[in-house]
N, C-alpha and C positions, 0 to 999 in steps of 0.2 A: 394525929399523925405520929405519935410517939410509938405506936405499935406496928409501924411499917416494917416490912421485911428488909433485911440487909441487901444492899445493891450487889451487882455482879462483881464490881471491883472490891467490895468488902469481902466477898466470899472467896474469890479466886486470885485476887491481886496479892502483892507482897504482904506477908504477914496476916493473911485472911484466915478463915476457918480451916481450909484444907491445905494450908501452906506447910511444907516440911521445914525442919531446921536446916541450916546451911550445911552442917556436917553430914546429915543423912542424905541430902541432895548430892553432896560431893562424893560420898561413898557409892551411891547408886550409879553415878556417872562413871566412876572408875570401873565398877563391875560391868556396866554396859560396854565400855571401851574394851575391856579384856575379852568379853564374849565376842565382840565384833572382830577382834584381832584373831582369835582362835578360829572362828568360822571363815574369815577371809583367807587365812593361811591354808586351811583345808581346801578351800575352793581354788586357791592359787596352785596348790599341789596337783589337784585334779586337772586344771587347765594346762599346767606344764606337761603332765603325762599325755594328755590328748594332743597337744602341739607336737610333742616328741614323736608320738605314733604317726601323726600326719606327715611330719617331715621324713620319717623313715619310709613311709609308703610312697611319698613323692620321689625320694631318692631311688628306690627300687624301680618304680615305674619309668623314671627317666633313663636309668641304666638299661632296662629291658628295651625301651624305645630306641636308644642309640645303637644297641647291639642289633636290633632288627633292621634299622636303616643301613648299618654297616654291612650286614650280610646280604641285603638286597643290592647294594652298590657293588660288592665284590662279585656276586653272581653275574651281574650285568657286565662287568668288566672282563670276567673270565670267558664268557660266551662270545663276546664281541672280538676278543683277541685271537680266538682259535680259528 
């Protein structure tokens, strides 16, 4: 049994065959975090632009709707008072 293959824990556990040094692991985590921040800030900018465009469309639509209702009410009042 001395020629038995190493167990899963030996290979992949802390300090096993494929384990990285703590410094390398820490550096790669920092790089991943910075990449996530860059991509999330780009996504946030896009979301902000889309939300701004949607708000502007809603504002314009509301304004047009209010003007339409106002014009219909004024026409109705003008014809009934004559």
